[in-house]
Backbone as JSON, one array per atom type, in Angstrom:
{
  "sequence": "MSSSEAPPPEAPIDAEPIKAVPVRHYGRWVAGVIIVFVAFIVIRSVITNDALQWPVVGDYLFDDRVLRGLQNTLILTVISMVIGIVGGILLAVMRLSPNPLTSGAAAIYIWLFRGTPLITQLVIWNFLALAYPRLGLGVPFGPEFVSWDTNQLITQFTASLLGLGLNEAAYMAEIVRGGIQSVDDGQLEAASALGMSRTKTLRRIILPQAMRVIIPPTGNETISMLKTTSLVVVIGYFELMVAVQTIYSQNYKTVPLLITAAAWYLFMTSILTIIQVQIEKRFSRGTSRDVVQRQGWASRMFSRGGGNVS",
  "N": [[173.64, 169.14, 189.76], [174.48, 169.23, 186.35], [176.89, 171.06, 184.38], [175.97, 171.48, 181.84], [173.28, 171.72, 181.88], [170.61, 174.01, 181.78], [169.68, 176.58, 184.08], [166.5, 176.61, 185.84], [163.85, 178.74, 184.68], [163.11, 181.76, 186.38], [160.24, 183.02, 188.06], [158.73, 186.1, 187.2], [159.14, 188.83, 189.39], [157.4, 190.97, 189.61], [154.9, 190.05, 188.84], [151.39, 190.22, 188.51], [148.61, 189.09, 190.48], [146.01, 186.96, 189.19], [142.83, 188.23, 188.65], [139.84, 186.91, 189.35], [136.76, 187.13, 187.9], [133.5, 186.72, 188.85], [130.94, 184.94, 187.1], [128.04, 186.47, 186.02], [124.74, 185.64, 186.34], [122.21, 186.78, 184.96], [119.79, 185.93, 183.93], [118.91, 183.97, 185.7], [118.26, 185.48, 187.97], [116.16, 187.02, 186.98], [114.3, 185.0, 186.34], [113.9, 183.97, 188.9], [112.68, 186.15, 190.22], [110.3, 186.33, 188.76], [109.12, 183.85, 189.35], [108.76, 184.05, 192.15], [106.96, 186.19, 192.21], [104.7, 185.17, 190.81], [104.12, 183.0, 192.5], [103.41, 184.4, 194.82], [101.05, 185.68, 193.97], [99.38, 183.46, 193.44], [99.27, 182.15, 195.98], [98.15, 184.18, 197.55], [95.67, 184.45, 196.27], [94.53, 181.95, 196.8], [94.35, 181.97, 199.6], [92.72, 184.16, 200.19], [90.34, 183.64, 198.89], [87.02, 183.37, 199.31], [85.28, 181.43, 198.43], [86.48, 178.99, 198.74], [86.17, 178.28, 201.36], [87.66, 177.91, 203.91], [87.27, 177.62, 206.77], [85.38, 175.52, 206.84], [86.9, 173.45, 205.8], [88.7, 173.1, 207.9], [86.89, 172.2, 209.85], [86.12, 169.66, 208.96], [88.46, 168.27, 208.61], [89.4, 166.48, 210.52], [87.25, 164.85, 210.82], [85.23, 162.06, 211.83], [84.32, 160.31, 209.81], [85.96, 160.99, 207.65], [88.49, 160.33, 208.69], [88.13, 157.59, 209.02], [87.83, 156.81, 206.38], [90.38, 157.54, 205.48], [91.93, 155.75, 206.94], [91.12, 153.29, 205.78], [92.09, 153.74, 203.22], [94.88, 153.76, 203.65], [95.22, 151.12, 204.53], [94.47, 149.69, 202.23], [96.51, 150.59, 200.54], [98.9, 149.59, 201.73], [98.52, 146.74, 201.84], [97.98, 146.16, 199.16], [100.39, 146.95, 197.94], [102.12, 145.11, 199.11], [101.15, 142.73, 198.0], [101.66, 143.39, 195.33], [104.5, 143.69, 195.27], [105.5, 141.18, 196.14], [104.26, 139.53, 194.23], [105.37, 140.72, 191.96], [108.12, 140.16, 192.18], [108.05, 137.37, 191.97], [106.94, 137.08, 189.38], [108.93, 138.36, 187.88], [111.14, 136.67, 188.23], [110.09, 134.39, 187.02], [109.79, 135.41, 184.45], [112.42, 135.68, 183.64], [113.2, 133.12, 183.51], [114.72, 130.21, 182.02], [112.96, 128.37, 181.09], [110.58, 128.11, 178.62], [107.77, 127.92, 178.9], [107.25, 128.82, 181.51], [108.34, 131.42, 181.35], [106.76, 132.42, 179.28], [104.17, 132.32, 180.41], [104.41, 134.25, 182.45], [104.91, 136.5, 180.85], [102.48, 136.74, 179.45], [100.72, 137.28, 181.56], [101.72, 139.79, 182.45], [101.32, 141.27, 180.11], [98.51, 141.17, 179.93], [97.52, 142.41, 182.32], [98.75, 144.89, 182.32], [97.84, 145.87, 179.98], [95.14, 146.47, 180.13], [92.75, 148.8, 181.45], [92.98, 149.87, 184.87], [90.67, 150.56, 186.23], [88.76, 149.14, 184.86], [89.51, 146.52, 185.51], [88.98, 146.54, 188.27], [86.17, 146.76, 188.28], [85.51, 144.37, 186.97], [86.44, 142.4, 188.83], [84.73, 143.04, 190.94], [82.24, 142.37, 189.94], [82.44, 139.71, 189.37], [80.86, 137.57, 189.99], [78.79, 137.53, 188.18], [79.75, 136.16, 185.98], [80.9, 133.89, 187.11], [79.13, 132.34, 189.27], [79.69, 130.65, 191.42], [82.69, 129.64, 193.06], [85.07, 127.1, 193.14], [87.06, 124.27, 194.37], [88.57, 121.42, 193.06], [88.8, 118.31, 191.19], [89.75, 118.72, 187.83], [87.14, 118.57, 185.44], [85.96, 116.71, 187.01], [84.96, 115.54, 190.28], [83.93, 118.06, 192.67], [85.46, 119.43, 195.45], [85.19, 121.51, 197.37], [83.33, 124.55, 197.52], [82.44, 128.01, 197.04], [80.2, 130.76, 197.45], [80.4, 133.3, 195.12], [79.8, 136.04, 195.46], [79.84, 136.28, 198.23], [82.43, 135.52, 198.77], [84.13, 137.29, 197.35], [84.23, 140.26, 198.38], [83.64, 143.86, 198.47], [85.97, 144.94, 199.53], [87.8, 142.84, 199.1], [87.68, 142.7, 196.3], [88.78, 145.18, 195.71], [91.41, 144.84, 196.66], [92.29, 142.73, 195.0], [92.11, 143.91, 192.46], [93.84, 146.19, 192.66], [96.25, 145.07, 193.74], [97.01, 142.86, 192.03], [97.23, 144.15, 189.6], [99.3, 145.93, 190.18], [101.36, 144.11, 190.55], [102.07, 143.38, 187.96], [103.37, 145.66, 187.0], [105.42, 145.95, 188.88], [106.82, 143.66, 188.31], [108.24, 144.23, 185.95], [109.87, 146.28, 186.9], [111.42, 144.93, 188.84], [112.6, 143.02, 187.19], [114.18, 144.65, 185.54], [115.95, 145.6, 187.51], [117.25, 143.23, 188.3], [118.51, 142.5, 185.91], [120.32, 144.53, 185.75], [122.48, 143.84, 187.25], [125.79, 142.64, 186.98], [126.54, 139.99, 184.72], [128.72, 138.42, 185.25], [128.87, 137.97, 187.98], [126.84, 136.18, 188.46], [127.85, 134.01, 187.06], [130.15, 133.53, 188.56], [129.04, 132.79, 191.02], [127.76, 130.47, 190.24], [129.97, 128.95, 189.59], [130.98, 128.53, 192.1], [129.28, 126.7, 193.06], [126.78, 127.47, 194.01], [123.26, 127.42, 194.3], [120.61, 128.39, 192.01], [118.51, 129.71, 193.28], [119.65, 130.46, 195.77], [121.7, 132.09, 194.85], [120.22, 134.14, 193.7], [118.95, 135.16, 195.96], [121.03, 135.9, 197.73], [123.0, 137.29, 196.33], [122.2, 138.53, 193.81], [119.64, 139.93, 194.18], [120.18, 141.65, 196.51], [122.01, 143.5, 195.37], [120.55, 144.43, 193.23], [118.61, 145.89, 194.48], [119.32, 148.55, 194.71], [118.62, 149.6, 192.3], [115.98, 148.93, 192.17], [114.61, 150.09, 194.35], [114.1, 153.03, 194.08], [112.06, 153.33, 191.88], [110.13, 151.67, 193.05], [109.41, 153.05, 195.35], [108.2, 155.24, 194.11], [106.05, 153.9, 192.94], [104.67, 153.14, 195.22], [103.83, 155.61, 196.28], [102.25, 156.4, 194.15], [100.35, 154.36, 194.31], [98.99, 155.02, 196.67], [97.46, 157.19, 195.84], [96.11, 156.03, 193.74], [94.31, 154.34, 194.92], [91.98, 155.73, 195.14], [90.45, 155.08, 192.98], [88.82, 152.99, 193.62], [86.42, 153.97, 194.17], [84.61, 153.51, 192.18], [83.5, 151.04, 192.65], [82.38, 151.38, 195.04], [83.67, 151.02, 197.52], [84.45, 152.0, 200.83], [86.56, 154.5, 201.14], [88.93, 157.22, 201.34], [88.15, 159.15, 199.33], [85.51, 158.31, 198.82], [84.48, 158.8, 201.32], [84.57, 161.64, 201.58], [82.93, 162.29, 199.43], [80.51, 161.22, 200.28], [79.97, 162.93, 202.39], [79.85, 165.55, 201.19], [77.73, 165.17, 199.5], [75.62, 165.36, 201.15], [75.79, 167.82, 202.56], [76.45, 169.6, 200.59], [78.88, 170.94, 200.41], [81.05, 170.96, 198.42], [83.57, 171.87, 197.33], [85.27, 172.59, 199.66], [85.37, 170.05, 200.89], [86.64, 168.48, 198.99], [89.1, 169.75, 199.03], [89.88, 169.04, 201.59], [90.28, 166.26, 201.27], [92.38, 166.37, 199.4], [94.34, 167.6, 200.95], [94.93, 165.64, 202.87], [95.91, 163.62, 201.18], [98.21, 164.9, 200.18], [99.67, 165.21, 202.54], [100.16, 162.51, 203.31], [101.57, 161.54, 201.05], [103.83, 163.13, 201.26], [104.99, 162.15, 203.63], [105.57, 159.53, 202.79], [107.4, 160.12, 200.79], [109.57, 161.14, 202.25], [110.29, 158.83, 203.66], [111.02, 157.21, 201.51], [113.3, 158.57, 200.54], [115.08, 158.2, 202.68], [115.37, 155.41, 202.67], [116.53, 155.04, 200.15], [118.98, 156.34, 200.56], [120.1, 154.6, 202.39], [120.47, 152.22, 200.91], [122.2, 153.13, 199.0], [124.64, 153.45, 200.13], [128.15, 153.3, 200.04], [128.31, 153.18, 197.31], [129.49, 154.52, 194.15], [128.19, 156.9, 193.61], [127.39, 157.74, 196.15], [129.9, 158.16, 197.32], [130.85, 160.25, 195.74], [128.98, 162.24, 196.41], [129.58, 162.58, 199.12], [132.25, 163.49, 198.97], [131.84, 165.85, 197.57], [130.31, 167.27, 199.45], [132.22, 167.5, 201.52], [134.21, 169.03, 200.27], [132.84, 171.39, 199.86], [132.44, 172.2, 202.48], [135.08, 172.68, 203.4], [135.84, 174.65, 201.62], [134.31, 176.72, 202.51], [135.42, 177.33, 204.84], [134.9, 175.52, 206.82], [136.59, 173.64, 207.9], [139.95, 172.56, 208.52], [142.88, 171.61, 206.79], [145.63, 169.85, 207.64]],
  "CA": [[173.22, 169.58, 188.42], [175.63, 169.33, 185.46], [177.08, 172.41, 183.82], [175.3, 171.62, 180.54], [171.84, 171.97, 182.06], [170.28, 175.41, 182.03], [168.89, 176.77, 185.31], [165.06, 176.84, 185.56], [163.49, 180.17, 184.63], [162.48, 182.29, 187.58], [159.01, 183.78, 187.82], [158.92, 187.54, 187.39], [158.74, 189.28, 190.73], [156.33, 191.96, 189.53], [153.7, 189.46, 188.23], [150.18, 190.54, 189.25], [147.7, 187.93, 190.6], [144.85, 186.98, 188.3], [141.57, 188.6, 189.3], [138.73, 186.12, 188.81], [135.48, 187.85, 187.93], [132.41, 185.73, 188.82], [129.97, 185.07, 186.01], [126.74, 186.96, 186.49], [123.62, 184.97, 185.67], [121.06, 187.68, 185.07], [118.57, 185.19, 183.62], [118.45, 183.3, 186.91], [117.62, 186.47, 188.82], [114.86, 187.38, 186.37], [113.4, 183.86, 186.52], [113.55, 183.88, 190.32], [111.72, 187.21, 190.53], [109.02, 185.97, 188.16], [108.55, 182.73, 190.1], [108.29, 184.57, 193.44], [105.78, 187.03, 191.97], [103.58, 184.29, 190.48], [103.77, 182.26, 193.71], [102.7, 185.32, 195.72], [99.69, 185.87, 193.46], [98.61, 182.23, 193.61], [99.01, 181.92, 197.4], [97.2, 185.21, 198.01], [94.35, 184.13, 195.73], [93.99, 180.77, 197.5], [94.05, 182.31, 200.99], [91.65, 185.18, 200.29], [89.16, 183.22, 198.14], [85.99, 182.92, 200.24], [84.57, 180.27, 197.89], [87.15, 177.76, 199.18], [85.58, 177.98, 202.68], [88.69, 177.29, 204.74], [86.75, 177.14, 208.05], [84.73, 174.23, 206.64], [87.99, 172.49, 205.66], [89.17, 172.81, 209.25], [85.88, 171.44, 210.6], [86.01, 168.28, 208.48], [89.77, 167.67, 208.42], [89.52, 165.36, 211.45], [85.94, 164.24, 210.99], [85.34, 160.61, 212.0], [84.15, 159.63, 208.53], [87.16, 161.24, 206.86], [89.58, 159.55, 209.26], [87.89, 156.18, 208.72], [88.17, 156.64, 204.96], [91.83, 157.6, 205.38], [92.44, 154.48, 207.45], [90.91, 152.27, 204.76], [93.01, 154.04, 202.12], [96.21, 153.29, 204.03], [95.19, 149.66, 204.55], [94.5, 149.27, 200.83], [97.83, 150.89, 199.97], [99.92, 148.69, 202.27], [98.29, 145.34, 201.44], [98.11, 146.08, 197.7], [101.8, 147.0, 197.59], [102.72, 143.82, 199.5], [100.76, 141.79, 196.93], [102.35, 143.78, 194.1], [105.94, 143.45, 195.35], [105.72, 139.74, 196.15], [103.9, 139.02, 192.9], [106.31, 141.23, 190.97], [109.37, 139.39, 192.26], [107.78, 136.04, 191.41], [106.78, 137.2, 187.93], [110.22, 138.71, 187.28], [111.94, 135.44, 188.19], [109.49, 133.55, 185.97], [110.06, 136.04, 183.15], [113.83, 135.45, 183.31], [113.46, 131.68, 183.53], [115.01, 129.62, 180.71], [111.8, 127.56, 180.69], [109.71, 128.95, 177.79], [106.4, 127.93, 179.41], [107.23, 129.72, 182.66], [108.55, 132.78, 180.87], [105.6, 132.82, 178.49], [103.04, 132.58, 181.31], [104.63, 135.56, 183.08], [104.77, 137.54, 179.83], [101.05, 136.9, 179.18], [100.15, 137.96, 182.73], [102.12, 141.2, 182.4], [100.63, 141.87, 178.96], [97.08, 141.29, 180.2], [97.19, 143.35, 183.38], [99.21, 146.22, 181.93], [97.16, 146.3, 178.76], [93.75, 146.84, 180.38], [92.68, 149.85, 182.48], [92.79, 149.41, 186.23], [89.28, 150.74, 186.63], [88.05, 148.01, 184.27], [89.82, 145.34, 186.32], [88.25, 146.64, 189.53], [84.76, 146.45, 188.03], [85.42, 142.94, 186.66], [86.55, 141.65, 190.08], [83.57, 143.29, 191.77], [81.07, 141.7, 189.35], [82.86, 138.4, 188.88], [79.78, 136.61, 190.21], [77.94, 137.45, 186.99], [80.3, 135.13, 185.1], [81.14, 132.68, 187.9], [78.35, 132.47, 190.5], [80.36, 129.92, 192.49], [84.08, 129.29, 192.86], [85.34, 125.89, 193.9], [88.29, 123.51, 194.17], [88.3, 120.01, 192.81], [89.48, 117.69, 190.07], [89.22, 119.21, 186.56], [86.17, 117.69, 184.8], [85.63, 115.67, 187.96], [84.22, 115.99, 191.47], [84.32, 119.32, 193.31], [85.63, 119.17, 196.87], [84.65, 122.61, 198.15], [82.95, 125.68, 196.69], [81.97, 129.19, 197.77], [79.42, 131.76, 196.71], [81.35, 134.33, 194.68], [79.45, 137.32, 196.07], [80.29, 136.28, 199.62], [83.88, 135.37, 198.81], [84.78, 138.51, 196.84], [83.55, 141.46, 198.84], [84.19, 145.09, 197.88], [87.35, 145.05, 199.98], [88.59, 141.83, 198.39], [87.78, 143.11, 194.91], [89.73, 146.3, 195.65], [92.77, 144.3, 196.81], [92.63, 141.96, 193.81], [92.33, 144.82, 191.35], [95.03, 147.01, 192.87], [97.45, 144.26, 193.96], [97.41, 142.08, 190.85], [97.67, 145.11, 188.58], [100.62, 146.44, 190.58], [102.34, 143.05, 190.36], [102.53, 143.41, 186.58], [104.34, 146.75, 186.86], [106.57, 145.63, 189.71], [107.59, 142.6, 187.64], [109.18, 144.88, 185.03], [110.84, 147.0, 187.71], [112.34, 143.95, 189.43], [113.37, 142.42, 186.1], [115.21, 145.61, 185.17], [116.96, 145.61, 188.55], [118.04, 142.0, 188.23], [119.35, 142.54, 184.71], [121.36, 145.55, 185.91], [123.63, 143.21, 187.91], [126.7, 142.06, 186.0], [126.4, 138.55, 184.54], [129.88, 137.73, 185.78], [128.62, 137.55, 189.35], [126.04, 134.96, 188.37], [128.75, 132.94, 186.65], [131.03, 133.23, 189.69], [128.26, 132.04, 192.0], [127.55, 129.13, 189.7], [131.25, 128.22, 189.7], [131.15, 128.16, 193.51], [128.32, 125.66, 193.38], [125.57, 128.01, 194.61], [122.04, 127.18, 193.52], [120.05, 129.59, 191.39], [117.71, 130.41, 194.29], [120.56, 131.08, 196.73], [122.39, 133.18, 194.15], [119.27, 135.24, 193.56], [118.63, 135.73, 197.27], [122.18, 136.44, 198.45], [123.91, 138.08, 195.5], [121.57, 139.34, 192.78], [118.64, 140.85, 194.71], [120.74, 142.75, 197.32], [122.59, 144.54, 194.5], [119.49, 144.98, 192.39], [117.76, 146.77, 195.27], [119.68, 149.95, 194.44], [117.88, 150.0, 191.11], [114.55, 148.64, 192.37], [114.01, 150.91, 195.4], [113.49, 154.31, 193.67], [110.75, 153.19, 191.24], [109.17, 151.07, 193.98], [108.9, 154.16, 196.15], [107.26, 155.99, 193.27], [104.85, 153.09, 192.79], [103.93, 153.2, 196.49], [103.17, 156.91, 196.33], [101.19, 156.33, 193.15], [99.29, 153.47, 194.81], [98.21, 155.76, 197.65], [96.48, 158.0, 195.12], [95.32, 155.18, 192.85], [93.23, 153.71, 195.69], [90.74, 156.49, 194.97], [89.66, 154.51, 191.89], [87.84, 152.02, 194.12], [85.13, 154.65, 194.29], [83.69, 152.99, 191.16], [82.81, 149.87, 193.18], [81.71, 151.79, 196.27], [84.35, 150.71, 198.78], [84.56, 153.22, 201.62], [87.9, 155.02, 201.39], [88.96, 158.66, 201.59], [87.34, 159.88, 198.37], [84.11, 157.97, 199.06], [84.09, 159.47, 202.56], [84.26, 163.07, 201.33], [81.77, 162.35, 198.54], [79.34, 160.97, 201.1], [79.69, 164.12, 203.19], [79.39, 166.7, 200.41], [76.42, 164.88, 198.9], [74.62, 165.71, 202.15], [75.82, 169.25, 202.93], [76.75, 170.36, 199.36], [80.14, 171.66, 200.56], [81.88, 170.14, 197.55], [84.95, 172.35, 197.21], [86.09, 172.4, 200.87], [85.58, 168.63, 201.18], [87.69, 168.02, 198.07], [90.37, 170.28, 199.56], [90.22, 168.19, 202.73], [90.88, 165.02, 200.75], [93.67, 166.7, 198.79], [95.3, 167.89, 202.03], [95.37, 164.37, 203.44], [96.76, 162.94, 200.19], [99.51, 165.58, 200.15], [100.37, 164.89, 203.79], [100.63, 161.13, 203.29], [102.62, 161.4, 200.03], [105.04, 163.75, 201.79], [105.58, 161.19, 204.56], [106.14, 158.43, 202.0], [108.58, 160.63, 200.09], [110.67, 161.19, 203.21], [110.7, 157.44, 203.91], [111.7, 156.74, 200.3], [114.63, 159.18, 200.49], [115.93, 157.55, 203.68], [115.68, 154.05, 202.2], [117.47, 155.17, 199.04], [120.29, 156.65, 201.13], [120.63, 153.4, 203.04], [120.91, 151.25, 199.92], [123.24, 153.71, 198.15], [125.9, 153.57, 200.87], [129.26, 152.57, 199.47], [128.34, 153.26, 195.86], [130.27, 155.64, 193.63], [127.4, 158.12, 193.75], [127.46, 158.15, 197.54], [131.23, 158.68, 197.55], [130.93, 161.56, 195.09], [128.22, 163.18, 197.2], [130.32, 162.88, 200.34], [133.39, 164.31, 198.61], [131.33, 167.19, 197.24], [129.95, 167.92, 200.71], [133.45, 167.84, 202.24], [134.9, 170.13, 199.59], [132.09, 172.64, 200.11], [132.68, 172.61, 203.85], [136.43, 173.23, 203.52], [135.92, 175.91, 200.86], [133.63, 177.76, 203.26], [136.09, 177.54, 206.13], [134.33, 174.63, 207.83], [137.59, 172.71, 208.43], [141.34, 172.83, 208.14], [143.66, 170.46, 206.39], [147.02, 170.03, 208.09]],
  "C": [[174.48, 169.75, 187.56], [175.69, 170.71, 184.86], [176.35, 172.6, 182.51], [173.82, 171.94, 180.67], [171.62, 173.42, 182.42], [169.47, 175.54, 183.3], [167.43, 177.04, 184.97], [164.75, 178.32, 185.57], [162.78, 180.58, 185.9], [161.26, 183.1, 187.19], [159.27, 185.26, 188.03], [158.34, 187.99, 188.72], [157.53, 190.19, 190.66], [155.07, 191.39, 188.89], [152.49, 189.74, 189.11], [149.27, 189.3, 189.32], [146.49, 188.08, 189.67], [143.6, 187.28, 189.11], [140.43, 187.84, 188.62], [137.44, 186.89, 188.99], [134.36, 186.82, 187.84], [131.44, 186.01, 187.68], [128.63, 185.47, 186.59], [125.63, 186.32, 185.65], [122.36, 185.83, 185.85], [119.74, 186.95, 184.8], [118.01, 184.48, 184.84], [117.73, 184.27, 187.84], [116.25, 186.85, 188.28], [113.86, 186.26, 186.57], [112.96, 183.74, 187.97], [112.51, 184.92, 190.72], [110.34, 186.87, 189.98], [108.34, 184.85, 188.95], [108.0, 183.21, 191.45], [107.02, 185.39, 193.26], [104.54, 186.18, 191.67], [103.13, 183.5, 191.71], [103.0, 183.13, 194.7], [101.25, 185.51, 195.27], [98.82, 184.65, 193.72], [98.27, 182.01, 195.08], [98.01, 182.93, 197.95], [95.79, 184.9, 197.52], [93.71, 182.96, 196.47], [93.56, 181.14, 198.91], [92.83, 183.21, 201.1], [90.38, 184.79, 199.55], [88.12, 182.65, 199.11], [85.26, 181.68, 199.74], [85.21, 178.96, 198.33], [86.73, 177.35, 200.59], [86.57, 177.24, 203.59], [88.19, 176.88, 206.13], [86.06, 175.78, 207.95], [85.79, 173.13, 206.49], [88.52, 172.11, 207.04], [88.19, 171.98, 210.06], [85.87, 169.97, 210.22], [87.36, 167.57, 208.33], [89.96, 166.44, 209.31], [88.15, 164.75, 211.78], [86.09, 162.72, 211.03], [85.22, 159.86, 210.68], [85.37, 159.81, 207.63], [88.33, 160.39, 207.38], [89.38, 158.06, 209.0], [88.19, 155.88, 207.26], [89.67, 156.66, 204.74], [92.46, 156.3, 205.86], [92.29, 153.37, 206.42], [91.82, 152.48, 203.55], [94.41, 153.53, 202.42], [96.28, 151.77, 204.05], [95.25, 149.11, 203.13], [95.88, 149.46, 200.23], [98.87, 149.87, 200.42], [99.73, 147.27, 201.74], [98.46, 145.19, 199.92], [99.57, 146.12, 197.27], [102.52, 145.72, 197.99], [102.41, 142.77, 198.43], [101.54, 142.1, 195.66], [103.83, 143.45, 194.13], [106.23, 141.95, 195.32], [105.39, 139.13, 194.79], [104.86, 139.48, 191.83], [107.63, 140.48, 190.98], [109.17, 138.0, 191.64], [107.66, 136.09, 189.89], [108.1, 137.54, 187.24], [111.12, 137.49, 187.17], [111.41, 134.5, 187.11], [109.83, 134.09, 184.58], [111.48, 135.79, 182.69], [114.18, 133.97, 183.27], [113.79, 131.16, 182.13], [113.88, 128.71, 180.2], [110.84, 128.42, 179.87], [108.27, 129.01, 178.29], [106.27, 128.88, 180.6], [107.39, 131.17, 182.23], [107.35, 133.29, 180.09], [104.39, 133.13, 179.35], [103.18, 133.93, 181.99], [104.45, 136.69, 182.08], [103.3, 137.8, 179.52], [100.36, 137.63, 180.33], [100.45, 139.45, 182.67], [101.4, 141.91, 181.27], [99.17, 142.12, 179.26], [96.78, 142.38, 181.21], [97.72, 144.76, 183.1], [98.46, 146.76, 180.73], [95.71, 146.68, 178.93], [93.7, 147.88, 181.49], [92.41, 149.26, 183.86], [91.34, 149.51, 186.65], [88.41, 149.62, 186.06], [88.29, 146.74, 185.08], [89.08, 145.37, 187.65], [86.78, 146.27, 189.35], [84.57, 144.97, 187.73], [85.49, 142.1, 187.93], [85.3, 141.84, 190.94], [82.33, 142.55, 191.27], [81.43, 140.33, 188.78], [81.75, 137.36, 189.03], [78.83, 136.51, 189.02], [78.43, 136.39, 186.02], [80.51, 133.81, 185.82], [80.38, 132.81, 189.22], [78.98, 131.75, 191.69], [81.79, 129.6, 192.07], [84.4, 128.08, 193.73], [86.68, 125.28, 193.56], [87.92, 122.04, 194.0], [89.13, 119.49, 191.66], [88.89, 118.24, 188.77], [88.36, 118.16, 185.88], [85.76, 116.53, 185.71], [84.9, 116.23, 189.16], [84.81, 117.28, 192.05], [84.34, 119.1, 194.82], [84.97, 120.25, 197.74], [84.34, 123.77, 197.2], [82.41, 126.8, 197.56], [81.1, 130.03, 196.85], [80.33, 132.93, 196.38], [81.07, 135.68, 195.31], [79.91, 137.4, 197.52], [81.81, 136.19, 199.73], [84.6, 136.65, 198.41], [83.92, 139.7, 197.23], [84.15, 142.68, 198.14], [85.66, 145.28, 198.28], [88.26, 144.08, 199.25], [88.76, 142.2, 196.92], [88.76, 144.27, 194.74], [91.16, 145.8, 195.75], [93.19, 143.53, 195.56], [92.94, 142.89, 192.64], [93.62, 145.6, 191.49], [96.3, 146.16, 192.95], [97.91, 143.52, 192.73], [97.85, 142.99, 189.71], [99.06, 145.64, 188.91], [101.7, 145.39, 190.37], [102.9, 143.05, 188.95], [103.57, 144.51, 186.38], [105.6, 146.49, 187.68], [107.44, 144.56, 189.07], [108.62, 143.21, 186.69], [110.24, 145.67, 185.78], [111.89, 146.05, 188.29], [113.2, 143.31, 188.34], [114.48, 143.36, 185.64], [116.32, 145.69, 186.21], [117.85, 144.4, 188.51], [118.99, 142.03, 187.03], [120.43, 143.6, 184.79], [122.61, 144.99, 186.6], [124.48, 142.5, 186.87], [126.55, 140.54, 185.93], [127.57, 137.76, 185.12], [129.67, 137.25, 187.21], [127.77, 136.29, 189.39], [126.92, 133.77, 187.98], [129.69, 132.55, 187.8], [130.3, 132.43, 190.76], [128.01, 130.62, 191.53], [128.82, 128.3, 189.81], [131.51, 127.78, 191.12], [130.16, 127.1, 193.96], [127.05, 126.15, 194.04], [124.38, 127.75, 193.69], [121.52, 128.5, 192.97], [119.25, 130.41, 192.41], [118.6, 131.13, 195.3], [121.32, 132.25, 196.1], [121.49, 134.4, 194.03], [119.05, 135.94, 194.9], [119.81, 136.43, 197.91], [123.05, 137.38, 197.63], [123.16, 139.06, 194.59], [120.62, 140.38, 193.38], [119.23, 141.94, 195.6], [121.37, 143.87, 196.48], [121.54, 145.2, 193.63], [118.61, 145.96, 193.14], [118.07, 148.23, 195.03], [118.94, 150.49, 193.23], [116.38, 149.87, 191.33], [113.89, 149.64, 193.32], [113.39, 152.21, 194.88], [112.16, 154.17, 192.92], [109.7, 152.53, 192.12], [108.58, 152.13, 194.9], [107.9, 155.0, 195.37], [105.95, 155.22, 193.1], [104.01, 153.11, 194.06], [103.17, 154.51, 196.62], [102.02, 156.96, 195.33], [100.03, 155.47, 193.62], [98.4, 154.18, 195.81], [97.12, 156.58, 196.97], [95.57, 157.15, 194.24], [94.18, 154.49, 193.6], [91.91, 154.46, 195.54], [89.88, 155.93, 193.85], [88.64, 153.49, 192.39], [86.49, 152.67, 194.38], [84.12, 154.08, 193.29], [82.96, 151.75, 191.64], [82.25, 150.14, 194.57], [82.4, 151.43, 197.56], [84.65, 152.01, 199.51], [86.02, 153.54, 201.89], [87.81, 156.54, 201.43], [88.06, 159.44, 200.63], [85.85, 159.57, 198.54], [83.61, 158.67, 200.32], [83.72, 160.93, 202.3], [83.08, 163.21, 200.38], [80.48, 162.13, 199.31], [78.96, 162.21, 201.9], [79.16, 165.26, 202.34], [78.12, 166.42, 199.62], [75.29, 165.2, 199.86], [74.6, 167.2, 202.48], [76.16, 170.17, 201.77], [77.97, 171.27, 199.51], [81.21, 170.95, 199.72], [83.34, 170.58, 197.56], [85.75, 172.17, 198.5], [86.32, 170.93, 201.21], [86.63, 168.03, 200.25], [89.06, 168.54, 198.51], [90.82, 169.46, 200.77], [90.87, 166.89, 202.28], [92.25, 165.28, 200.16], [94.73, 166.97, 199.86], [95.82, 166.6, 202.66], [96.25, 163.6, 202.47], [98.15, 163.57, 200.15], [100.32, 165.26, 201.4], [100.96, 163.49, 203.74], [101.72, 160.92, 202.23], [103.92, 162.06, 200.49], [105.76, 162.82, 202.77], [106.25, 160.06, 203.8], [107.39, 158.87, 201.24], [109.79, 160.69, 201.01], [111.2, 159.78, 203.5], [111.48, 156.9, 202.71], [113.12, 157.29, 200.23], [115.57, 158.49, 201.48], [116.32, 156.14, 203.26], [116.68, 154.09, 201.06], [118.87, 155.47, 199.56], [120.93, 155.41, 201.75], [121.19, 152.42, 202.01], [121.99, 151.81, 198.99], [124.57, 153.87, 198.87], [126.98, 152.7, 200.23], [129.33, 152.61, 197.96], [129.16, 154.47, 195.43], [129.51, 156.95, 193.76], [127.46, 158.65, 195.17], [128.82, 158.74, 197.86], [131.38, 160.07, 196.95], [130.17, 162.61, 195.89], [128.95, 163.56, 198.48], [131.53, 163.76, 200.06], [132.96, 165.74, 198.28], [130.95, 167.97, 198.48], [131.2, 168.35, 201.47], [134.16, 169.02, 201.59], [134.18, 171.44, 199.81], [132.35, 173.14, 201.53], [134.05, 173.27, 204.0], [136.55, 174.55, 202.75], [135.26, 177.04, 201.58], [134.3, 177.99, 204.62], [135.59, 176.62, 207.21], [135.36, 173.67, 208.38], [138.96, 173.09, 207.92], [142.04, 171.54, 207.78], [145.1, 170.71, 206.78], [147.96, 169.41, 207.1]]
}
């Protein structure tokens, strides 16, 4: 150190450490007490209300008719979502196509199925035979090779799948399109420069990255589909709601049977929610959000004495 430089100032020896006073959030405590009090009142009212007839709920929770209706509900949910996801991907690709006819056809489909109520579509599919008694394949304005009776071809189950699946495809198309458009255009240009076809680029580069955006709303759509299947009651297909309606129309135990259906819906939506969370975690690995969450978890552990840094 040269003689012209002044020595660094020394900290005063008698300096007192700063005492940090935690901020007291009295509003949070008041809100918490109110929420606990209201929850206690509601739970006590539900448990002690004799009109809800909890023993009857227990008797019918595993009734054969209820379980058969639940099985049909799950089958409708799975197959309808498969139709919706596959159709949604196809429609999204068509919607993004540079071909105006292809893009326009997809846009009209989405406009039509999103613009009309689902319950109306279910009724139309169920009574399609009134407009088209027979459905066939052949040459337009020419001979018909094969034909079927519409009532035999489109049963209540088929009408339910067509109504739920094709309607879901319109919504999934917009979800998939948003996911695809969230991927940077530079990656598409880089793939094109490498000589990759549009289909290969979509399958290997675009869709894997778009899944991070597509998965959360798709999970929500699946949970929604599980509950939306109850709308097939309008065409009489035997699912969970039809099952409980059939039972309480005979024994007049309306409230406990509706609670039974609600309990099964809550149980299944909880299972689907857990599956959705696990899938989201899998597809978010390596992202900035995942890194931030891991760093936050590590910092909390060390701040609580959960580890030592040498």
